[in-house]
C-alpha positions as CSV (number, residue, x, y, z in Angstrom):
1,M,0.0,0.0,0.0
2,F,2.7,2.5,1.0
3,T,4.9,1.5,-2.0
4,N,1.9,2.3,-4.4
5,I,1.5,5.7,-2.7
6,G,5.2,6.5,-3.1
7,L,5.2,5.6,-6.8
8,R,2.1,7.7,-7.4
9,A,3.8,10.7,-5.7
10,V,7.0,10.2,-7.7
11,L,5.1,10.0,-11.0
12,K,3.2,13.2,-10.2
13,V,6.3,15.3,-9.5
14,P,7.6,17.2,-12.5
15,A,11.0,16.4,-14.1
16,S,12.5,19.7,-13.1
17,V,11.9,19.0,-9.4
18,L,13.5,15.5,-9.7
19,R,16.5,17.0,-11.3
20,E,16.8,19.5,-8.5
21,S,16.5,16.8,-5.8
22,S,19.1,14.6,-7.5
23,A,21.4,17.6,-7.7
24,A,21.1,18.2,-4.0
25,L,21.8,14.5,-3.3
26,C,24.8,14.7,-5.5
27,C,26.2,17.7,-3.8
28,A,25.6,16.2,-0.4
29,A,27.4,13.0,-1.5
30,S,30.4,14.8,-3.1
31,V,31.8,15.8,0.3
32,K,35.4,14.7,0.6
33,P,36.1,12.1,3.3
34,W,39.1,14.1,4.6
35,T,37.1,17.3,5.3
36,N,36.6,18.6,8.8
37,R,33.9,17.0,11.0
38,S,32.3,20.4,11.7
39,S,31.7,20.9,8.0
40,L,30.0,17.5,7.8
41,L,27.7,18.4,10.7
42,S,26.8,21.8,9.3
43,G,25.8,20.3,5.9
44,P,25.9,22.2,2.6
45,K,26.0,25.9,3.1
46,V,22.9,27.7,1.9
47,R,23.1,31.3,0.8
48,S,20.3,33.8,0.6
49,V,17.0,33.1,-1.0
50,T,18.1,34.8,-4.3
51,G,21.3,32.7,-4.6
52,L,22.0,29.0,-5.0
53,P,23.9,26.6,-2.8
54,A,27.4,25.4,-3.7
55,M,27.2,22.6,-6.3
56,N,29.5,20.4,-8.3
57,K,29.9,21.6,-11.9
58,S,31.0,18.2,-13.1
59,C,27.8,16.6,-11.9
60,L,25.3,16.0,-14.8
61,A,22.3,16.6,-12.4
62,C,23.7,20.0,-11.3
63,R,24.2,21.4,-14.7
64,P,20.5,22.3,-15.4
65,L,20.4,24.1,-12.1
66,L,23.5,26.1,-12.9
67,S,22.0,27.2,-16.2
68,S,20.4,30.6,-16.5
69,A,17.2,29.1,-17.8
70,M,16.2,27.9,-14.3
71,T,13.2,29.8,-13.1
72,N,13.0,31.7,-9.8
73,T,10.2,29.4,-8.5
74,A,12.4,26.4,-9.0
75,K,15.2,28.1,-7.2
76,K,13.0,29.0,-4.3
77,Y,11.6,25.4,-4.1
78,F,15.1,24.0,-4.1
79,L,16.2,26.4,-1.3
80,T,13.2,25.8,0.9
81,Q,12.4,22.1,0.4
82,V,15.4,20.2,-1.0
83,A,18.5,22.1,0.3
84,G,16.8,22.9,3.6
85,S,16.3,19.3,4.3
86,F,20.1,18.6,4.2
87,A,21.1,21.7,6.1
88,V,21.6,21.0,9.9
89,P,20.7,24.0,12.1
90,Q,23.5,25.6,14.1
91,P,23.9,24.5,17.7
92,V,22.2,26.7,20.3
93,R,24.7,28.2,22.7
94,H,23.6,28.1,26.3
95,Y,25.3,30.8,28.2
96,A,25.7,30.6,32.0
97,R,23.1,32.5,34.0
98,A,24.0,35.3,36.3
99,A,24.1,34.5,39.9
100,K,21.1,35.7,41.9
101,K,21.7,38.2,44.6
102,K,20.8,36.9,48.0
103,K,18.1,39.0,49.7
104,T,19.2,40.5,53.0
105,G,16.4,40.5,55.4
106,P,16.2,41.9,59.0
107,E,18.6,40.6,61.6
108,S,17.7,37.5,63.6
109,Q,16.7,37.9,67.2
110,L,19.5,35.3,68.0
111,S,22.2,37.5,66.5
112,D,22.9,39.3,69.7
113,L,23.8,36.1,71.5
114,P,27.6,35.8,71.7
115,P,29.0,32.4,70.6
116,T,31.2,32.1,73.7
117,M,28.2,32.2,76.1
118,L,27.5,28.9,77.8
119,K,24.3,27.0,77.3
120,M,21.4,27.5,79.7
121,D,21.9,24.1,81.3
122,Y,25.6,24.7,82.1
123,A,25.5,28.5,82.9
124,A,25.0,27.8,86.6
125,V,27.7,25.1,86.8
126,S,30.9,26.4,88.4
127,L,33.0,23.6,86.9
128,A,32.1,24.6,83.4
129,Q,33.8,28.0,84.0
130,T,37.2,26.4,84.9
131,T,37.5,23.7,82.2
132,D,39.8,23.9,79.2
133,D,38.9,25.7,76.0
134,L,37.8,22.6,74.1
135,V,35.2,21.7,76.7
136,K,34.0,25.2,76.9
137,R,33.5,25.3,73.2
138,L,31.4,22.1,73.3
139,L,29.3,23.7,76.1
140,S,29.0,27.1,74.4
141,L,26.5,28.4,71.9
142,E,28.9,28.0,69.1
143,L,28.0,24.3,68.8
144,A,24.4,24.7,70.2
145,S,21.3,23.9,68.2
146,H,18.7,26.4,67.2
147,K,16.3,25.1,69.8
148,E,18.8,25.7,72.6
149,K,19.5,29.3,71.4
150,L,15.8,30.0,71.2
151,Q,15.3,28.7,74.7
152,L,18.1,31.0,76.0
153,K,16.6,34.0,74.2
154,Q,13.2,33.2,75.7
155,E,14.6,33.2,79.2
156,Q,16.3,36.6,78.6
157,L,12.9,38.1,77.5
158,I,11.2,36.6,80.5
159,A,13.8,38.1,82.9
160,K,13.0,41.6,81.5
161,V,9.3,41.5,82.3
162,Q,8.7,39.0,85.1
163,R,7.4,40.3,88.5
164,D,9.8,38.2,90.6
165,E,12.3,35.4,90.1
166,S,9.7,32.7,90.6
167,D,7.1,34.2,88.2
168,R,6.5,31.8,85.4
169,S,2.8,32.2,84.6
170,S,1.8,35.9,84.8
171,E,0.5,37.7,81.8
172,E,3.8,39.5,81.2
173,V,5.7,36.2,81.1
174,Q,3.1,34.8,78.6
175,V,3.6,37.8,76.4
176,A,7.4,37.4,76.4
177,I,7.1,33.7,75.5
178,L,4.7,34.4,72.7
179,T,7.0,37.2,71.4
180,A,10.0,35.0,71.2
181,R,7.9,32.3,69.4
182,I,6.4,34.8,66.9
183,R,9.8,36.3,65.9
184,N,11.1,32.8,65.4
185,Y,8.2,32.0,63.1
186,Q,8.7,35.3,61.2
187,E,12.4,34.4,60.5
188,H,11.4,30.9,59.4
189,L,8.7,32.2,57.0
190,Q,11.2,34.6,55.3
191,K,13.2,31.6,54.1
192,H,10.2,29.2,53.6
193,H,7.3,31.5,52.6
194,K,5.2,28.5,51.4
195,D,5.1,26.9,54.9
196,K,1.4,27.3,55.5
197,A,1.3,25.3,58.8
198,N,3.9,27.5,60.6
199,K,2.2,30.6,59.2
200,R,-1.1,29.5,60.8
201,R,0.7,28.8,64.1
202,M,2.2,32.3,63.9
203,L,-1.1,34.0,63.3
204,M,-2.7,32.0,66.2
205,A,0.2,33.2,68.5
206,I,-0.3,36.8,67.4
207,D,-4.0,36.6,68.2
208,R,-3.4,35.1,71.6
209,R,-0.8,37.8,72.4
210,K,-3.2,40.5,71.3
211,K,-5.9,39.3,73.6
212,I,-3.5,39.1,76.6
213,L,-2.2,42.6,75.9
214,K,-5.7,44.0,75.6
215,H,-6.7,42.5,79.0
216,L,-3.4,43.7,80.6
217,R,-4.0,47.2,79.2
218,L,-7.4,47.3,80.9
219,I,-6.4,46.0,84.4
220,R,-2.7,47.2,84.7
221,Y,-1.8,50.0,82.3
222,D,1.7,50.6,83.9
223,A,2.6,46.9,83.4
224,F,1.3,47.1,79.8
225,E,3.5,50.0,79.0
226,K,6.5,48.3,80.6
227,V,6.0,45.1,78.6
228,C,5.7,47.0,75.3
229,E,8.8,49.0,76.0
230,Q,11.0,46.2,77.2
231,L,10.0,43.7,74.4
232,G,9.8,46.3,71.6
233,I,6.1,45.7,70.8
234,T,4.1,48.3,68.9
235,Y,0.5,47.9,70.1
236,T,-2.1,49.1,67.5
237,F,-5.7,49.5,68.5
238,P,-8.1,47.2,66.8
239,P,-10.8,48.7,64.6
240,E,-14.2,49.2,66.1
241,Y,-15.9,46.8,63.7
242,Y,-14.3,43.7,62.2
243,R,-17.0,42.8,59.7
244,R,-16.3,43.0,56.0
245,A,-18.5,45.7,54.4
246,T,-20.4,44.0,51.4
247,R,-23.3,45.3,49.4
248,R,-25.7,42.9,51.0
249,W,-24.5,43.8,54.5
250,M,-24.8,47.6,53.7
251,A,-28.4,47.1,52.4
252,K,-29.3,45.1,55.5
253,K,-27.8,47.7,57.8
254,E,-29.7,50.5,56.1
255,F,-33.0,48.5,56.4
256,C,-32.3,47.8,60.1
257,I,-31.7,51.6,60.7
258,K,-35.0,52.4,59.0
259,V,-36.9,49.8,61.1
260,F,-35.3,51.2,64.3
261,K,-36.3,54.7,63.4
262,A,-39.9,53.7,62.7
263,V,-40.1,51.8,66.0
264,Q,-38.7,54.7,67.9
265,K,-41.3,57.0,66.2
266,Q,-44.1,54.6,67.2
267,K,-42.9,54.5,70.8
268,A,-42.7,58.3,70.9
269,E,-46.3,58.6,69.7
270,Q,-47.4,56.0,72.3
271,R,-45.7,57.9,75.0
272,L,-47.3,61.2,73.8
273,K,-50.7,59.6,73.8
274,I,-50.2,58.2,77.3
275,K,-49.0,61.6,78.5
276,Q,-52.0,63.3,77.0
277,S,-54.5,60.8,78.4
278,S,-52.9,61.0,81.9
279,G,-53.1,64.8,81.6
280,S,-56.8,64.7,80.7
281,T,-57.5,62.4,83.6
282,D,-55.7,64.7,86.0
283,T,-57.7,67.7,84.8
284,E,-61.0,65.8,85.2
285,A,-60.0,64.7,88.7
286,A,-59.2,68.3,89.6
287,K,-62.5,69.5,88.3
288,T,-64.4,66.9,90.3
289,N,-62.5,67.8,93.4
290,A,-63.3,71.4,92.9
291,A,-66.9,70.7,92.3
292,D,-67.2,68.6,95.5
293,I,-65.7,71.5,97.5
């Protein structure tokens, strides 16, 4: 079946086209074996659309193409269909990409901790102060984990706002613990902005700290000011109304205001009627008393 289709296609092609294709094959086969490999890969060089590719003058199939009697349409067909099929495209050059600049964010809350400071578990041990340098380095913050550094920073914030040394559950201490946790979440999300779970935990901690600060501001305003100053917290007052203003809610609110005004008007009319009726009864009673006298 496929052979019949191929024979029909060959018979339908005009003789000039067959000559052109044979010329291209001849030129492609006339490449010398000792030529450079790059010239073999690049294929026969094709000039502009108005010119012809390099051909062998001794080839009988190439002579009709080199004659001046060749039409422009045949030249264009040869350049686009025949010669273009043998031409290998030039290799694409992939240049190295420029290095991306690292974004410099705000400093970490753990940056003020000196690396020579001992861990919290060994700070009160007197023997750790007199050991050699290698042991001190093992017990210092230089080789400590992030969790141990965060725990030490949390203790420093607690010491700033606690009421006494044994205070571990007051509102000031809770605010200090939540502040250290929130700042740690913020530093983590700057590097991993797609971490939705820790973002949710950070928002929950912010809401909890906001409620504690609101309650502390109402009962002990001096302690509230001290906590905000020592921990570097900027307290912003919440808006009066949290609801999102939509068109449906605005229409409902306007309708409720109209209903409220109508009810108030009816109540005022009822009060006026009661007042007038009570006034009329008082005048009638006064008249009857005067008549009895």
